C-alpha positions in Angstrom: 0.0 0.0 0.0 1.2 3.5 -0.9 1.9 6.1 1.8 2.0 9.8 0.9 3.6 12.6 2.8 3.2 16.3 1.8 5.8 18.9 2.1 5.7 21.4 5.0 4.8 25.0 4.1 7.6 26.8 5.9 8.0 30.4 7.0 10.8 30.8 4.5 8.6 29.7 1.6 5.8 32.0 2.7 8.3 34.9 3.1 9.8 34.3 -0.3 6.5 34.1 -2.1 5.3 37.3 -0.3 8.5 39.1 -1.2 8.3 38.2 -4.9 4.6 39.2 -5.0 5.4 42.6 -3.5 8.3 43.0 -5.9 6.1 42.2 -8.8 3.4 44.6 -7.6 6.1 47.3 -7.4 7.2 46.7 -10.9 3.7 46.8 -12.2 3.2 50.1 -10.3 6.4 51.5 -11.8 5.1 50.5 -15.3 7.7 47.9 -15.9 5.2 45.2 -16.8 7.7 42.8 -18.5 9.7 42.5 -15.2 6.5 42.2 -13.2 5.1 39.5 -15.4 8.4 37.6 -15.1 8.2 37.8 -11.4 4.6 36.6 -11.4 5.7 33.5 -13.4 8.4 32.9 -10.8 5.7 33.2 -8.0 3.5 30.7 -9.8 6.4 28.2 -10.1 7.2 28.7 -6.4 3.6 28.1 -5.3 3.3 25.1 -7.6 6.5 23.6 -6.1 5.4 24.2 -2.5 1.8 22.9 -2.9 2.4 19.9 -5.1 5.6 18.4 -3.6 5.0 15.0 -2.0 6.9 12.0 -0.8 5.4 8.7 -1.7 6.4 5.2 -0.4 5.5 2.7 -3.1 6.0 -1.0 -3.6 6.8 -1.9 -7.2 7.0 -5.3 -8.8 9.0 -5.2 -12.1 7.5 -7.1 -15.0 10.5 -9.3 -15.6 11.2 -10.2 -11.9 9.3 -12.0 -9.1 10.4 -9.9 -6.1 8.9 -6.5 -5.2 11.0 -3.4 -4.3 10.2 -0.5 -2.1 10.8 3.0 -3.5 10.6 6.5 -2.2 9.3 8.7 -4.9 9.9 12.4 -4.5 7.4 14.3 -6.7 8.2 18.0 -6.9 5.2 19.1 -8.9 4.2 19.3 -12.5 7.2 21.2 -13.8 9.9 18.8 -12.6 10.8 15.1 -12.9 10.2 12.6 -10.1 13.1 11.2 -8.2 12.9 7.5 -7.4 15.1 6.2 -4.6 15.1 2.5 -3.7 14.3 2.3 0.1 17.0 -0.4 0.6 19.6 2.0 -0.7 18.8 4.7 2.0 21.6 4.3 4.4 21.2 7.3 6.8 18.5 9.8 7.8 19.8 12.9 9.6 17.5 15.6 11.0 19.1 19.0 10.1 18.4 22.6 11.0 19.2 25.7 8.9 18.7 29.4 9.0 19.6 29.9 12.6 17.3 27.1 13.6 14.2 28.6 11.9 13.8 25.7 9.4 14.5 22.0 9.7 14.6 19.1 7.2 15.7 15.5 6.8 18.9 14.8 5.0 18.7 11.4 3.2 21.9 9.6 2.2 21.5 6.9 -0.3 23.4 4.9 -2.8 27.1 5.7 -3.3 27.2 8.9 -1.2 24.2 10.6 -2.9 22.3 13.2 -0.7 18.9 14.7 -1.0 16.6 16.6 1.4 13.0 16.1 2.3 10.6 18.3 4.4 7.6 16.2 5.2 4.8 17.7 7.4 5.1 14.9 9.9 8.8 14.0 10.2 8.4 11.4 12.9 5.8 9.4 10.9 8.0 9.7 7.8 11.0 8.3 9.7 8.9 5.5 11.2 7.5 4.6 7.7 11.0 4.5 6.3 12.2 2.2 9.1 9.2 -0.1 8.7 9.7 -0.4 4.9 13.5 -1.0 5.2 13.0 -3.9 7.6 10.6 -5.8 5.3 
């Protein structure tokens, strides 16, 4: 069965979106519509990424094999490609803090020294699900 976790909507993301909206409003006010339109396109991309990023644990059975494999699928929205990480290759999960402790995320180490970050809404449930799927 699949398990989906959504990305946390952080203060930094809210601040960044608000800043770009205010900047776009200023450029429209100053009659520089091209720059304002470009900034609005950036804001739409930022909102799309924040709202639609999800982390999915999925069991997949390849057509040519009998055994099933667990994958962590990182879907960052409509405008980017999915990242598929085999759960058995995840070697380390480290909770990290950034920006003077204002933001926190999980650092995943997998494969041959590859790193990626995830920011699920419920970090503890994410870690428990990852442990549960690795032990199967």
